[in-house]
N, C-alpha and C positions, 0 to 999 in steps of 0.2 A: 487493146485497152478495155478494161472492164470498169467503167464508171457506173456508179449507182446514183439514184435520185437521193439527194441529201436534204433538199428543201423543196416543198411544193407551196406555191402562193396562189391563193384563191381571191377572187373579187366577185362579190355578189353570188357566191356559190359556184362560180365557174373557174376552172383551173386556168390561171393566166401565165404562170411561169414555173418551170422546173429547173432547178440548179443541180447539175450533175458533178460528181467528184469522187475522189478516193481519199480515204484517211485511215490513220492507224494510231494506236496508243501503245507506248512501250513502258516496260518497267525499268527499274534502276540498273538492270543488267543489259538493257537494249533489246530485250526480247519482246516481240509483238504479242500483246495481250488482248488487243481489240482491233478489229479490221472491218472496214466497209469498202468494198471494191478490192482492187489489187494493191496491196501495201508495197509491192516491189516496183510499181510504176515509177519511172524516172520523171522527176519534176524539177523545173528550174524556177527559182523564186523571182528573179529579176527585180522589178520595182516593189514587189510585195514584201521584200525583205526589210524595207524601212519600218514596217510595223513591228518587226521582231527586235529592232534596235532598242526599243523601249525596255526590253527585258535583260539587256546586258548589264552586268555588274561592274 
């Protein structure tokens, strides 16, 4: 797995949290045009998929 730091949270100038992940953006042909970490990493949405239900037409 090649996760990258996506978000760093500071409190009082001290690093408190680092959120790791992988993400990618694709064009209308499904080609990866932006990638942070490994875009081929397999992910299971599970309960997180509920947020995407908002975008269904």
